[in-house]
C-alpha positions, 0 to 999 in steps of 0.5 A: 499499499502506497499509504498505511497507518505508519505515515499517520504517525511518522509524518508529524514527527517529519513535519516537526523536524523540517519546521525546526530546520525551517524556523531556525533558517528564517531566524538566522537569515531575517536580520540580514534579509527581512524576506526571510520572513516569508521563508517558513510560510513558503515552505509549508505550503510547499510541503502542503502541496507535496501532501496534496498531491499524494492524497489526490494520486492515492485517494483520486486517481488511484495511481499515475506517474508519480506514484509509478516513479516511487515504485519503481525506486522501490524496485531499485531498493531491492536490486541493491539488497541482491546485487549492489554492483548491478543497482550502482551500474543503473544508478550511474545511468547506464540503462540498456538490455544488459543493466535490465536483465539484472532485474528478476521476478524477486526484485520486480521490474522498474517503469521507465526504464528505457526512457532516460529522462523519466528514469532519471525521476526514479533515480532521484526518488531512490536517494530521497528514499533513503530519508522517506524510509520507503514511505510515499508520503514522507518521500514526498515530503523530503522531496518537497523540502529540498526541492523548495530551495530552487523557488525560493531563491527565484523569490530571493532574486526577484525581491532583491531587484524589486523589493517595493513589491515583496508582498506581491512577489510572495503571492506570484512565486511562493504561493501559486496554487498550481506551482505548489501542487505540480511542483512538489511531488515526485515528478519530472515537473517538481525537479526541473521547476527547482532547476529552472529557478536555481539556473535563473538566480545563479545566472545572475549571480555569476554573470550579472552581479558577480557574487561568489562566483565559483559556487554560484557557477556550479550551481548554475552548471548543476541546474542546467545539467539537471534540467537536460536530463529530464526536460531539455526544452526548458534549458532551451527556453532559458537560453535566449533570454538569459543571452539578451539579459547578459547582452543588456547587462554589457549594453548598460555599461556603455555610458556613451549614446552614440557607442551605444547605439552602434555597439548594441547591435554587435554585442547582441549579435555576438553573445546570441551568436555563441549561445547558439553554437554552444547550444548546437555542440550539446544539442546531441543531449537533447534527444527529441529536441535536438533540432527545430525538425524534431520538435515539429515532428513531436508537435504533430504527432503529439496533436494528432494523438491527443485528439483521439477518442481515448482522450475522452475529450479532455483536450483543446485543439490550436488548429492543424499545422504541418512543418513549415516555418509559415505554419508553425508561425501563424500558430504563435498567437493561440499556442502561446496563448494557450501555453499560458492561460489554459485551462479557463473555467469553461474547459473544466471537467473536474475538481482539479481543473478547476482550481488550475483554471481559477488561477488562470483567469486571475492571471488572465485578467491580470494581463488584460488590465495591464495591457488596457490601463498602460498599453502594449507599447508602454508595456514593451519599452518598460520590459525592455528597459529592465533586463530580469523582466525581459529575461522573464517575459522571453522565457515564459513566451518562448516556453508557452509557445513551446507547450502550447504548441506540443500539448494538446490535453489540459491534464499535461498542459497544467503540469508542463507550463509551470516553470513558466508561471512564477516568471510571467505572473511576477512580471506582470505584477511588478509592471501592474504595480509600477503603473498602479502606483505611478513608478516609472523607475527602473529599479534594477539598473539603479542596483 
């Protein structure tokens, strides 16, 4: 059984230990950084999201990806006990027919073995399970606790650059229901969300702030590696915004308007060119996302598959498209809109989707109010003046387009989109609050 009576006794003990760790962290940091007053609340909301996901998947869905990942991690435990060398070989990501033959009826056979990206979650869950005592609930709680540092680092980054809007940013980063739910369980989404947030924070510290370079550099590399292991398309979406962020930082260091006018295009083109070459050099690790052609082929196949009758109507349709650039380009508005704002209330078919629809409706309303009150041109001008907002919007839009294009199932969409949600929502809330307060300053540039 995935849930048993021992969880009822051990869960409060785990929560008490985590509470004490979180409380100590908050108390030690709050004097030097007052935003740590939000630390403990954010931590327990995230853990609550993980607990809620466990209950939903065990009592409502009766199983799914997250339970399969955990059960496969237990299979690795049994292999470890009977053949430790084989266990180490598999944990080092050596996945092939030979290593699969190490499993027997005594150990059972894991799921996702020949899908390296999915099996990365199994391997991670197996490590965390050492602290979770073979309990699905406790392993989820520990994973939620460990991955909280990713979303917290994103909160630290935004509040460092926009301290006036700390309260608003707590809602857009720490308290988002869909992110708390889908970003706290034994899923790819939990680990890749942490990776995207850590990568952004570390990139800023290395290339913009130049603070604790060695530690942040290795954190950035690890975060990139983690994302590439599980969802390479997230890394592909992060890179353009990061390169623009770095480019704008260099351009702002130029004081002469004349020099800036002539040098800026050269800097942007050079950095984007280097970034493109770097992506090409590691594209073999992207698997089905290693080329535009493969991504488009996947999108077409996914669109056709998810429209079949066996999906029970839990789909949306952005219309037909082929592999041509023009056809894909024409789908950019509708695919991006779907990736950012779907599902809406009229799409709701179950309680979980209702929560996501309410959240998306609120985000859509804030976006519409911002565009109506400020105007698209002024919003664009404000974004391009502030590199973090430029990065966040470019990443969010590019990512939403990719997800909206390649996903037609609402259940999958709600999960896949969560890395973009805190970036996009934080950006539009900052822009909205600036307009509301009559604040035209660019706080980030003044740092």
